[in-house]
C-alpha positions as CSV (number, residue, x, y, z in Angstrom):
1,M,-0.4,0.0,0.0
2,V,3.1,2.4,0.8
3,E,4.3,1.8,-2.9
4,F,1.0,2.4,-4.8
5,R,0.5,5.5,-2.5
6,L,4.1,6.9,-3.3
7,D,3.5,6.2,-7.1
8,I,-0.1,7.7,-6.9
9,M,2.0,10.9,-5.3
10,T,4.9,11.0,-7.9
11,L,1.9,11.0,-10.5
12,L,0.2,14.0,-9.4
13,V,3.0,16.1,-8.5
14,L,3.7,15.4,-12.4
15,L,0.6,16.3,-13.5
16,I,0.9,19.5,-11.3
17,L,3.7,20.4,-12.8
18,G,1.9,20.0,-16.0
19,Y,-0.4,22.7,-15.1
20,L,2.4,24.9,-14.8
21,M,3.5,24.5,-18.1
22,L,0.4,25.0,-19.7
23,A,0.2,27.8,-17.4
24,I,3.6,29.3,-19.1
25,L,2.4,27.9,-22.7
26,L,-0.7,30.4,-22.2
27,M,1.1,33.2,-21.1
28,L,3.6,33.3,-23.8
29,H,1.1,32.7,-26.3
30,E,1.0,36.0,-28.4
31,S,-1.5,35.5,-31.4
32,P,-2.7,38.5,-32.7
33,V,-6.2,37.2,-33.1
34,T,-6.9,35.0,-29.9
35,S,-9.1,36.2,-27.1
36,K,-6.6,38.2,-24.9
37,R,-8.6,38.2,-22.1
38,A,-9.8,34.5,-22.0
39,V,-5.8,33.3,-22.3
40,R,-4.6,35.4,-19.0
41,V,-7.9,34.6,-17.2
42,W,-7.1,30.4,-17.9
43,T,-3.8,31.3,-17.1
44,V,-4.6,32.8,-14.1
45,A,-7.0,29.4,-13.1
46,Q,-4.2,26.9,-14.1
47,S,-1.8,28.8,-11.3
48,L,-4.1,28.6,-8.7
49,K,-5.2,25.1,-9.4
50,A,-1.2,24.1,-9.7
51,L,-0.8,25.9,-6.7
52,G,-4.3,24.8,-4.7
53,A,-3.6,20.9,-6.0
54,F,0.4,21.2,-4.7
55,G,-1.2,22.6,-1.2
56,V,-3.5,20.0,-0.7
57,L,-1.2,17.3,-0.9
58,V,1.0,18.7,1.5
59,A,-2.0,18.9,3.7
60,F,-2.4,15.4,3.3
61,T,1.3,14.3,4.3
62,L,1.5,16.6,7.3
63,E,-1.9,16.1,8.3
64,N,-2.7,19.7,8.6
65,T,-6.2,21.1,8.7
66,P,-5.5,24.4,7.8
67,I,-3.8,24.3,5.1
68,R,-5.7,21.5,3.7
69,I,-8.7,24.6,3.9
70,G,-6.6,27.1,2.0
71,F,-5.8,25.2,-0.6
72,N,-9.0,23.8,-1.1
73,L,-10.2,27.2,-1.8
74,F,-7.4,28.0,-3.9
75,L,-8.4,25.1,-5.7
76,I,-12.3,26.0,-6.1
77,F,-11.6,29.6,-7.3
78,G,-9.5,28.0,-9.8
79,F,-11.9,26.3,-11.3
80,A,-14.9,29.0,-11.0
81,L,-12.0,31.4,-13.2
82,E,-12.0,28.2,-15.6
83,F,-15.6,28.3,-16.1
84,A,-15.2,32.0,-16.6
85,A,-12.3,31.6,-18.9
86,Y,-14.9,29.8,-21.2
87,Q,-17.6,32.4,-20.5
88,V,-14.9,35.1,-21.6
89,Y,-13.8,32.6,-24.9
90,T,-17.3,32.5,-26.2
91,K,-18.2,36.0,-25.4
92,H,-20.7,35.6,-22.9
93,Q,-22.1,38.9,-22.0
94,R,-21.2,38.7,-18.1
95,P,-18.1,36.1,-18.0
96,Y,-17.7,36.5,-14.1
97,L,-21.0,36.5,-12.3
98,V,-22.0,33.5,-12.4
99,P,-18.7,31.7,-11.9
100,L,-17.3,34.2,-9.2
101,C,-20.7,33.6,-7.3
102,L,-20.8,29.9,-7.6
103,G,-17.2,30.2,-6.4
104,A,-18.0,32.2,-3.4
105,L,-21.1,29.8,-2.4
106,A,-18.8,26.8,-2.6
107,S,-16.1,28.5,-0.5
108,L,-18.9,29.5,2.0
109,V,-20.2,26.3,2.1
110,F,-16.7,24.7,2.6
111,L,-15.6,27.0,5.2
112,A,-18.7,26.3,7.0
113,G,-17.6,22.5,8.0
114,S,-14.5,24.3,10.1
115,F,-16.9,25.5,12.7
116,F,-18.2,22.2,13.8
117,E,-16.4,19.3,15.6
118,S,-17.8,16.0,13.9
119,P,-16.2,12.1,12.6
120,W,-17.9,13.4,9.1
121,Q,-15.9,16.6,9.2
122,G,-13.1,14.9,6.8
123,Q,-15.8,13.7,4.5
124,Y,-18.2,17.0,4.7
125,W,-14.9,18.8,3.1
126,A,-14.0,16.4,0.6
127,A,-17.9,16.0,-0.5
128,T,-17.7,20.1,-1.0
129,A,-14.6,20.6,-2.6
130,A,-15.5,17.6,-5.1
131,L,-19.0,19.1,-5.6
132,S,-18.0,22.0,-6.4
133,F,-15.5,21.2,-8.9
134,G,-18.1,19.2,-10.5
135,V,-20.5,21.9,-10.7
136,M,-17.8,24.4,-12.8
137,S,-17.2,21.7,-15.1
138,A,-21.0,21.1,-15.9
139,G,-21.2,24.9,-16.5
140,A,-18.2,24.8,-18.9
141,A,-19.4,21.9,-20.6
142,Y,-23.0,23.6,-21.0
143,V,-21.3,26.9,-22.3
144,L,-19.4,25.4,-24.7
145,F,-21.9,23.3,-26.1
146,R,-24.5,26.1,-26.2
147,W,-21.8,28.1,-28.2
148,S,-20.7,25.5,-30.3
149,T,-24.1,24.8,-31.4
150,E,-24.0,28.3,-32.6
151,Q,-21.1,28.0,-34.9
152,T,-21.0,27.2,-38.5
153,H,-17.4,25.5,-38.0
154,R,-17.5,22.6,-35.9
155,S,-14.1,22.2,-33.9
156,A,-13.2,18.5,-32.7
157,Y,-11.1,20.1,-30.3
158,V,-14.6,21.9,-28.5
159,A,-16.4,18.3,-28.6
160,I,-13.2,17.0,-26.5
161,L,-13.6,20.0,-24.4
162,I,-17.5,19.3,-23.4
163,A,-16.4,15.4,-23.2
164,V,-13.9,16.1,-21.0
165,N,-15.7,18.7,-18.6
166,F,-18.5,16.4,-18.5
167,M,-16.0,13.7,-17.6
168,N,-14.6,15.7,-15.1
169,F,-18.4,16.4,-13.7
170,V,-19.1,12.8,-13.4
171,I,-15.5,11.8,-12.0
172,S,-16.4,14.6,-9.1
173,A,-19.8,13.5,-8.7
174,I,-18.4,10.0,-7.8
175,R,-15.7,11.7,-5.3
176,A,-18.4,13.1,-3.4
177,W,-20.2,10.2,-3.1
178,Y,-17.3,8.0,-2.0
179,A,-16.4,10.8,0.5
180,V,-19.7,10.5,1.9
181,I,-20.8,7.5,1.6
182,I,-17.8,5.0,1.5
183,D,-15.3,6.8,3.3
184,G,-18.1,7.4,6.0
185,H,-18.5,4.0,6.5
186,N,-14.9,2.9,6.3
187,F,-15.5,0.5,3.0
188,V,-12.3,1.6,1.1
189,T,-9.2,3.6,3.0
190,P,-9.5,6.9,2.7
191,V,-6.3,7.5,1.5
192,L,-6.8,5.2,-1.6
193,T,-10.3,7.3,-2.5
194,N,-8.3,10.3,-2.1
195,E,-5.6,9.4,-4.7
196,L,-7.6,8.1,-7.2
197,M,-10.2,10.5,-6.9
198,F,-7.4,13.1,-7.5
199,L,-5.2,11.4,-10.1
200,W,-8.7,11.0,-12.1
201,N,-9.2,14.6,-11.5
202,Y,-6.1,15.9,-12.6
203,V,-5.5,13.7,-15.6
204,L,-8.8,14.9,-17.1
205,L,-8.1,18.4,-16.2
206,L,-4.5,18.3,-17.7
207,L,-6.5,17.1,-21.1
208,N,-9.0,20.2,-20.4
209,G,-5.7,22.3,-20.7
210,I,-3.9,20.4,-23.5
211,G,-7.3,20.7,-25.6
212,F,-7.8,24.6,-25.0
213,I,-4.3,25.2,-26.1
214,L,-5.4,23.2,-29.3
215,L,-8.5,25.2,-29.7
216,L,-6.9,28.6,-28.9
217,K,-4.1,27.5,-32.4
218,E,-7.1,26.3,-34.4
219,Q,-8.8,29.3,-34.3
220,S,-6.0,31.3,-34.4
221,D,-4.4,29.7,-37.6
222,R,-8.4,30.0,-39.0
223,L,-8.3,33.8,-38.4
224,M,-5.2,34.3,-39.7
225,A,-6.0,32.3,-42.7
226,D,-9.3,34.5,-43.2
227,L,-7.1,37.6,-42.8
228,T,-5.5,36.9,-46.1
229,I,-8.6,36.1,-48.2
230,R,-10.5,39.3,-46.1
231,D,-10.8,42.9,-46.8
232,P,-9.8,44.4,-43.9
233,L,-12.6,47.7,-43.7
234,T,-15.3,45.7,-44.9
235,G,-15.0,42.1,-43.9
236,L,-16.0,40.8,-46.8
237,F,-13.9,38.7,-49.4
238,N,-11.6,40.4,-51.0
239,R,-9.9,40.2,-54.8
240,R,-7.3,37.5,-54.1
241,H,-10.4,35.2,-53.0
242,F,-12.8,36.2,-55.8
243,D,-10.7,35.5,-58.4
244,T,-10.2,32.2,-56.8
245,E,-13.5,31.6,-56.5
246,L,-14.4,32.6,-59.6
247,K,-11.5,30.4,-61.3
248,L,-13.2,27.5,-59.1
249,E,-16.8,28.2,-60.6
250,I,-15.5,28.3,-64.3
251,S,-13.7,25.0,-63.3
252,R,-17.0,23.6,-62.5
253,F,-19.2,24.3,-65.2
254,E,-16.4,23.1,-67.9
255,R,-16.7,20.0,-66.1
256,G,-20.8,20.2,-66.7
257,Q,-21.7,20.3,-62.8
258,S,-23.4,24.0,-62.9
259,S,-23.9,27.2,-64.3
260,F,-23.1,30.4,-62.7
261,A,-23.9,34.6,-62.9
262,L,-21.3,37.4,-62.3
263,A,-22.3,40.6,-61.4
264,M,-19.8,43.9,-61.0
265,I,-21.6,46.2,-58.4
266,D,-20.4,49.9,-58.2
267,L,-21.8,52.3,-55.8
268,D,-23.2,55.3,-57.1
269,H,-21.6,58.9,-56.8
270,F,-19.5,57.7,-53.8
271,K,-17.1,60.4,-54.8
272,Q,-19.7,63.5,-54.0
273,I,-20.3,61.0,-50.8
274,N,-16.6,61.5,-49.6
275,D,-16.2,65.2,-50.4
276,M,-19.5,65.7,-49.0
277,H,-19.1,63.9,-45.7
278,G,-15.6,63.1,-45.5
279,H,-13.3,59.4,-45.8
280,Q,-14.6,58.3,-42.8
281,T,-18.5,58.3,-43.7
282,G,-17.0,56.9,-46.8
283,D,-15.8,53.9,-45.1
284,W,-18.8,53.1,-43.2
285,I,-20.9,53.6,-46.1
286,L,-18.9,51.1,-47.3
287,T,-18.9,48.6,-44.3
288,E,-23.1,49.0,-44.3
289,F,-23.4,48.5,-47.7
290,G,-21.5,45.1,-47.9
291,Q,-23.2,44.3,-44.4
292,F,-26.7,44.7,-46.4
293,M,-25.7,43.0,-49.6
294,Q,-24.0,40.3,-47.6
295,K,-27.1,39.8,-45.3
296,Q,-29.2,39.1,-48.7
297,C,-27.1,36.0,-50.2
298,R,-26.8,32.7,-49.8
299,D,-24.4,30.7,-48.7
300,I,-23.1,29.4,-51.8
301,D,-23.1,33.3,-52.9
302,V,-19.4,34.5,-53.2
303,F,-19.8,38.6,-52.4
304,A,-16.3,40.2,-52.5
305,R,-15.0,44.2,-52.5
306,I,-12.6,44.4,-55.2
307,G,-11.6,47.7,-55.4
308,G,-12.4,51.1,-54.0
309,E,-16.7,51.6,-54.3
310,E,-16.7,48.4,-56.8
311,F,-17.8,45.2,-55.5
312,A,-18.3,41.8,-57.5
313,L,-21.0,38.6,-56.7
314,I,-20.9,35.0,-58.0
315,L,-24.3,33.5,-57.9
316,P,-23.6,29.2,-58.4
317,N,-26.8,28.1,-59.9
318,A,-28.4,31.2,-61.6
319,S,-28.8,32.5,-64.6
320,M,-28.4,36.0,-66.0
321,A,-32.1,36.6,-65.6
322,Q,-32.0,35.2,-62.0
323,A,-28.9,37.5,-61.0
324,K,-30.8,40.9,-62.6
325,E,-34.0,39.6,-60.7
326,K,-32.2,39.3,-57.6
327,L,-29.9,43.0,-57.8
328,E,-33.3,44.8,-58.5
329,S,-35.1,43.4,-55.8
330,L,-31.9,44.5,-53.5
331,Q,-32.0,47.8,-55.1
332,H,-35.5,48.2,-54.3
333,Q,-35.0,47.0,-50.6
334,L,-32.0,49.5,-50.1
335,T,-34.1,52.4,-51.5
336,N,-36.2,51.7,-48.2
337,Q,-33.1,51.3,-46.0
338,E,-32.3,53.9,-43.9
339,F,-28.9,55.1,-43.6
340,I,-27.5,57.8,-40.8
341,H,-24.4,58.6,-40.0
342,R,-23.4,61.3,-37.6
343,G,-26.9,62.5,-37.7
344,K,-26.9,62.6,-41.3
345,R,-29.4,60.8,-43.8
346,I,-27.2,59.2,-46.6
347,H,-29.3,58.0,-49.8
348,I,-27.2,55.1,-51.7
349,T,-28.0,53.5,-54.8
350,F,-25.8,51.0,-57.0
351,S,-25.5,50.2,-60.2
352,A,-24.9,46.4,-61.4
353,G,-23.8,44.5,-64.6
354,V,-24.2,40.9,-65.1
355,T,-23.4,37.9,-67.7
356,D,-23.8,34.3,-66.9
357,S,-21.7,31.2,-68.1
358,S,-23.7,31.0,-71.1
359,C,-22.0,33.9,-72.4
360,S,-18.5,33.0,-71.7
361,H,-16.3,30.5,-69.6
362,E,-13.1,32.2,-69.5
363,F,-12.0,34.3,-66.8
364,D,-11.1,37.3,-68.8
365,G,-13.7,36.8,-71.1
366,L,-16.5,37.0,-67.8
367,M,-15.1,39.8,-66.3
368,M,-14.7,42.2,-69.4
369,Q,-18.8,41.2,-70.0
370,A,-19.5,42.2,-66.6
371,D,-17.9,45.3,-67.0
372,D,-19.4,46.6,-70.1
373,A,-22.8,45.7,-68.7
374,L,-21.9,48.0,-66.0
375,Y,-21.1,50.9,-68.2
376,E,-24.0,50.3,-70.0
377,A,-25.8,50.7,-66.5
378,K,-24.0,53.8,-65.4
379,A,-24.8,55.4,-68.8
380,N,-28.2,54.6,-68.5
381,G,-28.7,56.7,-65.2
382,R,-27.6,54.8,-62.4
383,D,-29.5,53.2,-60.2
384,S,-30.3,50.0,-62.6
385,V,-29.1,46.2,-63.9
386,C,-28.1,45.7,-67.0
387,G,-27.1,42.4,-68.7
388,W,-24.8,41.6,-71.1
389,R,-26.4,42.0,-74.6
390,F,-29.5,43.3,-72.7
391,Q,-30.4,46.2,-70.6
392,A,-32.7,46.5,-68.0
393,R,-33.5,50.1,-66.2
394,T,-35.0,49.8,-62.7
395,G,-38.0,52.3,-61.5
């Protein structure tokens, strides 16, 4: 039994060192696109848990109750801050309220055990601490699950974190049950039960830490990749990504998979808006117009800003007539849309030229046709949509 205990203690010390390494890794994480606040909160949480775990081990070795109480509080608030870090990461409105309230409540309940002398005092402390850890882990699992259902991108690391936190909730519940039922009736030696439960807790939580770091790395890589295909002002796709997507659509069409339409779009009188209201207002108009158009597009459509006030739209599985009808509908909606910046109402219209894959299936040819149609739309008085070889005037 002594050898087994020493082996368990050695593993626990190694796991605690692992926590400290996780905290250091998080502290050194310098990605410009990762939630810095979530990283800082998580780093503090891991440090508190590492310190608390070490203190609890010392308390068990020295059989010192005050040390055990104090460092269990470190553990409780470490779990609370870890819960808060997930709330920060998922952009919860009040990320600290619930975790810190739960941490304070758990601490008060835990400290209440020191005011009465009872043979069950040790079991009370063990059960309270375990339930506190379990509730925090369950909260983290719920927050991550709810957040993941709202994301278009499904991350395997989020699924792992949900599973690990849920498993820790289960292990903590078993730990509390052991403390009250089994330890209380001397079915199993308290030392063996405590060591095994601590070991399981820290193995799972170390996996939790590794999963969080991998999730941050995945987020950073994805966002950094996204920056290369996004326009920094509007957040729309940029010219580089648009060219790539148009070539892909041409390739699909040549393989007989699908047809598509292409529209070139230009904001009307944008130079006048800049001259009258300033470039800051002009930037705001570009962003608002981009968001308006993006909301009206299908998931398969590609809407991009290709320069200045010029935009482009690829509509897979659509003909020229369907694209014209769609854009004319958008023009009508835009007329009824209010754009107010710094108390000034600004009227926005656009002109568009449309072509489709039946007219050409070459990149340069399609771009030239759409440009020619856009030129015709502007020549017709703007606020109009023209198709290549056809002209259509709205309003």
